[in-house]
MDTraj code that builds the backbone (N, CA, C; nanometers):
import mdtraj as md
import numpy as np

residues = "UNK UNK UNK UNK UNK UNK UNK UNK UNK UNK UNK UNK UNK UNK UNK UNK UNK UNK UNK UNK UNK UNK UNK UNK UNK UNK UNK UNK UNK UNK UNK UNK UNK UNK UNK UNK UNK UNK UNK UNK UNK UNK UNK UNK UNK UNK UNK UNK UNK UNK UNK UNK UNK UNK UNK UNK UNK UNK UNK UNK UNK UNK UNK UNK UNK UNK UNK UNK UNK UNK UNK UNK UNK UNK UNK UNK UNK UNK UNK UNK UNK UNK UNK UNK UNK UNK UNK UNK UNK UNK UNK UNK UNK UNK UNK UNK UNK UNK UNK UNK UNK UNK".split()
xyz = np.array([
    [14.1698, 1.3115, 7.2396],
    [14.2896, 1.2822, 7.3128],
    [14.3939, 1.3920, 7.2981],
    [14.4114, 1.4435, 7.1776],
    [14.5140, 1.5465, 7.1549],
    [14.4752, 1.6783, 7.2208],
    [14.3460, 1.7023, 7.2348],
    [14.3034, 1.8282, 7.2967],
    [14.3421, 1.8334, 7.4435],
    [14.3478, 1.7198, 7.5108],
    [14.3891, 1.7166, 7.6508],
    [14.5346, 1.7593, 7.6638],
    [14.6184, 1.7130, 7.5734],
    [14.7598, 1.7513, 7.5751],
    [14.7736, 1.9003, 7.5460],
    [14.6947, 1.9517, 7.4506],
    [14.6999, 2.0943, 7.4174],
    [14.6532, 2.1794, 7.5350],
    [14.5465, 2.1376, 7.6021],
    [14.4943, 2.2128, 7.7175],
    [14.5952, 2.2107, 7.8314],
    [14.6638, 2.0998, 7.8501],
    [14.7621, 2.0892, 7.9584],
    [14.8788, 2.1851, 7.9374],
    [14.9069, 2.2215, 7.8117],
    [15.0180, 2.3121, 7.7837],
    [14.9811, 2.4590, 7.7996],
    [14.8533, 2.4902, 7.8139],
    [14.8120, 2.6293, 7.8301],
    [14.8608, 2.6846, 7.9627],
    [14.8751, 2.8142, 7.9681],
    [14.9165, 2.8762, 8.0931],
    [14.8023, 2.8668, 8.1943],
    [14.8372, 2.8813, 8.3186],
    [14.7376, 2.8724, 8.4262],
    [14.6323, 2.9826, 8.4133],
    [14.6739, 3.0992, 8.3690],
    [14.5801, 3.2123, 8.3525],
    [14.4737, 3.1801, 8.2464],
    [14.5151, 3.1207, 8.1333],
    [14.4194, 3.0850, 8.0279],
    [14.3240, 2.9769, 8.0754],
    [14.3738, 2.8842, 8.1551],
    [14.2871, 2.7804, 8.2105],
    [14.1814, 2.8419, 8.3020],
    [14.2216, 2.9372, 8.3844],
    [14.1271, 3.0038, 8.4741],
    [14.0229, 3.0818, 8.3952],
    [14.0666, 3.1551, 8.2933],
    [13.9726, 3.2322, 8.2121],
    [13.8755, 3.1420, 8.1369],
    [13.9261, 3.0313, 8.0831],
    [13.8393, 2.9369, 8.0128],
    [13.7386, 2.8734, 8.1064],
    [13.7820, 2.8407, 8.2257],
    [13.6932, 2.7826, 8.3256],
    [13.5844, 2.8818, 8.3667],
    [13.6223, 3.0072, 8.3853],
    [13.5248, 3.1097, 8.4211],
    [13.4241, 3.1320, 8.3081],
    [13.4719, 3.1331, 8.1839],
    [13.3827, 3.1488, 8.0691],
    [13.2831, 3.0329, 8.0606],
    [13.3315, 2.9114, 8.0762],
    [13.2430, 2.7946, 8.0700],
    [13.1405, 2.7979, 8.1830],
    [13.1831, 2.8351, 8.3017],
    [13.0904, 2.8459, 8.4148],
    [12.9857, 2.9528, 8.3918],
    [13.0256, 3.0652, 8.3367],
    [12.9314, 3.1730, 8.3078],
    [12.8284, 3.1331, 8.2039],
    [12.8721, 3.0603, 8.1018],
    [12.7791, 3.0134, 7.9988],
    [12.6785, 2.9164, 8.0594],
    [12.7264, 2.8221, 8.1403],
    [12.6361, 2.7250, 8.2026],
    [12.5352, 2.7920, 8.2958],
    [12.5811, 2.8859, 8.3751],
    [12.4888, 2.9555, 8.4661],
    [12.3890, 3.0387, 8.3870],
    [12.4344, 3.1090, 8.2844],
    [12.3442, 3.1900, 8.2029],
    [12.2374, 3.1079, 8.1339],
    [12.2773, 2.9959, 8.0747],
    [12.1809, 2.9104, 8.0049],
    [12.0826, 2.8491, 8.1033],
    [12.1319, 2.8032, 8.2173],
    [12.0413, 2.7409, 8.3143],
    [11.9443, 2.8428, 8.3731],
    [11.9906, 2.9640, 8.3998],
    [11.8997, 3.0661, 8.4524],
    [11.7933, 3.1032, 8.3498],
    [11.8336, 3.1212, 8.2255],
    [11.7354, 3.1545, 8.1216],
    [11.6328, 3.0433, 8.1061],
    [11.6765, 2.9205, 8.1156],
    [11.5851, 2.8076, 8.0997],
    [11.4915, 2.7942, 8.2195],
    [11.5466, 2.8037, 8.3408],
    [11.4654, 2.7784, 8.4603],
    [11.3785, 2.8963, 8.4990],
    [11.4216, 3.0189, 8.4728],
    [11.3420, 3.1339, 8.5140],
    [11.2100, 3.1430, 8.4377],
    [11.2071, 3.0998, 8.3133],
    [11.0827, 3.1001, 8.2376],
    [10.9779, 3.0097, 8.3021],
    [11.0205, 2.8890, 8.3412],
    [10.9290, 2.7978, 8.4103],
    [10.8905, 2.8525, 8.5466],
    [10.9855, 2.9118, 8.6140],
    [10.9630, 2.9666, 8.7472],
    [10.8602, 3.0797, 8.7434],
    [10.8690, 3.1664, 8.6436],
    [10.7751, 3.2781, 8.6327],
    [10.6322, 3.2291, 8.6128],
    [10.6165, 3.1240, 8.5320],
    [10.4828, 3.0693, 8.5081],
    [10.4246, 3.0064, 8.6342],
    [10.5057, 2.9324, 8.7097],
    [10.4563, 2.8636, 8.8283],
    [10.4270, 2.9584, 8.9435],
    [10.4980, 3.0694, 8.9518],
    [10.4779, 3.1638, 9.0628],
    [10.3843, 3.2790, 9.0268],
    [10.3185, 3.2713, 8.9124],
    [10.2297, 3.3802, 8.8704],
    [10.1125, 3.4017, 8.9670],
    [10.0453, 3.2970, 9.0183],
    [9.9352, 3.3232, 9.1131],
    [9.9819, 3.3952, 9.2403],
    [10.0978, 3.3559, 9.2925],
    [10.1505, 3.4236, 9.4110],
    [10.1922, 3.5666, 9.3775],
    [10.2437, 3.5880, 9.2575],
    [10.2806, 3.7226, 9.2139],
    [10.1597, 3.8136, 9.2016],
    [10.0472, 3.7588, 9.1546],
    [9.9245, 3.8380, 9.1469],
    [9.8746, 3.8737, 9.2858],
    [9.8876, 3.7802, 9.3813],
    [9.8474, 3.8095, 9.5189],
    [9.9326, 3.9202, 9.5795],
    [10.0626, 3.9176, 9.5528],
    [10.1525, 4.0219, 9.6051],
    [10.1211, 4.1560, 9.5402],
    [10.0979, 4.1563, 9.4100],
    [10.0637, 4.2803, 9.3405],
    [9.9342, 4.3392, 9.3950],
    [9.8381, 4.2542, 9.4197],
    [9.7087, 4.2983, 9.4752],
    [9.7275, 4.3525, 9.6169],
    [9.8095, 4.2862, 9.6985],
    [9.8330, 4.3302, 9.8363],
    [9.9072, 4.4637, 9.8408],
    [9.9911, 4.4894, 9.7416],
    [10.0658, 4.6158, 9.7380],
    [9.9884, 4.7286, 9.6726],
    [9.8642, 4.7024, 9.6336],
    [9.7802, 4.8058, 9.5760],
    [9.7960, 4.8217, 9.4266],
    [9.8572, 4.7263, 9.3609],
    [9.8755, 4.7330, 9.2170],
    [9.7589, 4.6698, 9.1431],
    [9.7750, 4.6566, 9.0150],
    [9.6734, 4.5942, 8.9309],
    [9.6640, 4.4455, 8.9657],
    [9.5458, 4.3956, 9.0050],
    [9.5356, 4.2541, 9.0441],
    [9.5549, 4.1572, 8.9271],
    [9.5432, 4.2052, 8.8032],
    [9.5637, 4.1173, 8.6885],
    [9.7102, 4.1095, 8.6458],
    [9.7914, 4.2021, 8.6949],
    [9.9332, 4.2036, 8.6602],
    [10.0130, 4.1395, 8.7738],
    [10.0907, 4.0385, 8.7408],
    [10.1651, 3.9638, 8.8425],
    [10.2978, 4.0316, 8.8741],
    [10.3327, 4.0337, 9.0018],
    [10.4639, 4.0783, 9.0459],
    [10.5652, 3.9713, 9.0038],
    [10.6808, 4.0090, 8.9482],
    [10.7776, 3.9078, 8.9024],
    [10.8493, 3.8406, 9.0207],
    [10.7771, 3.7564, 9.0912],
    [10.8282, 3.6935, 9.2124],
    [10.9478, 3.6025, 9.1836],
    [10.9434, 3.5295, 9.0735],
    [11.0553, 3.4412, 9.0392],
    [11.1847, 3.5171, 9.0180],
    [11.1771, 3.6302, 8.9490],
    [11.2969, 3.7116, 8.9264],
    [11.3468, 3.7731, 9.0566],
    [11.2529, 3.8165, 9.1421],
    [11.2913, 3.8755, 9.2700],
    [11.3614, 3.7722, 9.3585],
    [11.3099, 3.6492, 9.3607],
    [11.3722, 3.5443, 9.4411],
    [11.5097, 3.5063, 9.3869],
    [11.5242, 3.5021, 9.2552],
    [11.6546, 3.4714, 9.1962],
    [11.7563, 3.5808, 9.2310],
    [11.7144, 3.7063, 9.2233],
    [11.8033, 3.8167, 9.2601],
    [11.8409, 3.8141, 9.4073],
    [11.7434, 3.7861, 9.4935],
    [11.7721, 3.7774, 9.6374],
    [11.8686, 3.6623, 9.6667],
    [11.8495, 3.5501, 9.5992],
    [11.9397, 3.4369, 9.6182],
    [12.0815, 3.4687, 9.5758],
    [12.0950, 3.5391, 9.4648],
    [12.2282, 3.5786, 9.4169],
    [12.2971, 3.6697, 9.5187],
    [12.2253, 3.7727, 9.5635],
    [12.2874, 3.8661, 9.6568],
    [12.3101, 3.8042, 9.7938],
    [12.2312, 3.7036, 9.8311],
    [12.2565, 3.6306, 9.9552],
    [12.3902, 3.5578, 9.9472],
    [12.4154, 3.4896, 9.8367],
    [12.5416, 3.4178, 9.8205],
    [12.6606, 3.5142, 9.8158],
    [12.6461, 3.6257, 9.7435],
    [12.7546, 3.7249, 9.7368],
    [12.7808, 3.7834, 9.8750],
    [12.6752, 3.8136, 9.9491],
    [12.6908, 3.8684, 10.0840],
    [12.7572, 3.7698, 10.1786],
    [12.7178, 3.6426, 10.1711],
    [12.7803, 3.5416, 10.2564],
    [12.9283, 3.5242, 10.2222],
    [12.9602, 3.5258, 10.0946],
    [13.1006, 3.5135, 10.0551],
    [13.1811, 3.6318, 10.1066],
    [13.1227, 3.7500, 10.1008],
    [13.1918, 3.8697, 10.1501],
    [13.2111, 3.8618, 10.3017],
    [13.1058, 3.8234, 10.3742],
    [13.1131, 3.8184, 10.5202],
    [13.2056, 3.7078, 10.5705],
    [13.2120, 3.5975, 10.4973],
    [13.2934, 3.4852, 10.5419],
    [13.4370, 3.4903, 10.4910],
    [13.4740, 3.5977, 10.4251],
    [13.6135, 3.6162, 10.3882],
    [13.6486, 3.5820, 10.2458],
    [13.5512, 3.5501, 10.1630],
    [13.5808, 3.5248, 10.0231],
    [13.6561, 3.3957, 10.0027],
    [13.7473, 3.3963, 9.9079],
    [13.8238, 3.2776, 9.8741],
    [13.9640, 3.3184, 9.8312],
    [14.0529, 3.2215, 9.8309],
    [14.1917, 3.2482, 9.7918],
    [14.2289, 3.1576, 9.6760],
    [14.3216, 3.2014, 9.5939],
    [14.3721, 3.1241, 9.4813],
    [14.5196, 3.0954, 9.5034],
    [14.5656, 2.9910, 9.4415],
    [14.7083, 2.9614, 9.4445],
    [14.7497, 2.8947, 9.5747],
    [14.8797, 2.8905, 9.5935],
    [14.9347, 2.8256, 9.7110],
    [14.9474, 2.9231, 9.8265],
    [14.9433, 2.8706, 9.9443],
    [14.9647, 2.9457, 10.0679],
    [14.8660, 3.0595, 10.0861],
    [14.7417, 3.0423, 10.0371],
    [14.6359, 3.1406, 10.0613],
    [14.6592, 3.2753, 9.9975],
    [14.7141, 3.2783, 9.8783],
    [14.7334, 3.4064, 9.8105],
    [14.5981, 3.4696, 9.7844],
    [14.5871, 3.5987, 9.8041],
    [14.4608, 3.6673, 9.7798],
    [14.4666, 3.7377, 9.6447],
    [14.3598, 3.8095, 9.6121],
    [14.3514, 3.8805, 9.4852],
    [14.4341, 4.0084, 9.4836],
    [14.4742, 4.0564, 9.5983],
    [14.5497, 4.1810, 9.6024],
    [14.6940, 4.1565, 9.5623],
    [14.7514, 4.2536, 9.4951],
    [14.8908, 4.2430, 9.4537],
    [14.9780, 4.3180, 9.5533],
    [15.0890, 4.2571, 9.5868],
    [15.1810, 4.3234, 9.6768],
    [15.2857, 4.3958, 9.5939],
    [15.3114, 4.5185, 9.6297],
    [15.4113, 4.5949, 9.5565],
    [15.5448, 4.5831, 9.6293],
    [15.6482, 4.5761, 9.5531],
    [15.7825, 4.5670, 9.6094],
    [15.8374, 4.7084, 9.6192],
    [15.8543, 4.7559, 9.7410],
    [15.9000, 4.8937, 9.7615],
    [16.0505, 4.9083, 9.7487],
    [16.1241, 4.7980, 9.7395],
    [16.2690, 4.8054, 9.7310],
    [16.3174, 4.8398, 9.5919],
    [16.2346, 4.8192, 9.4882],
    [16.2792, 4.8450, 9.3501],
    [16.2827, 4.9907, 9.3176],
])
top = md.Topology()
chain = top.add_chain()
for i, resn in enumerate(residues, 1):
    res = top.add_residue(resn, chain, resSeq=i)
    for name in ("N", "CA", "C"):
        top.add_atom(name, md.element.get_by_symbol(name[0]), res)
traj = md.Trajectory(xyz[None], top)
């Protein structure tokens, strides 16, 4: 209960940084956990791709890692093309405006 009151008193910047850190930890742990299973399940298809590309037929192409990377860059590309996101009120962007009058 007391931790909620303490967190509420933190500045908005610390809340954002803490939220980003927690999100990064969750994504990192989930990717490490799921990619291991993914690599094992996609090994037969990876061997087929390696064989088709003229590589060693016993060595599997890391298809799970390639798909995870493509998915990441697809999301980043869509966010870039669709205008990204804004923080704060009234659609403030990440760019800082300089005051030329000072």
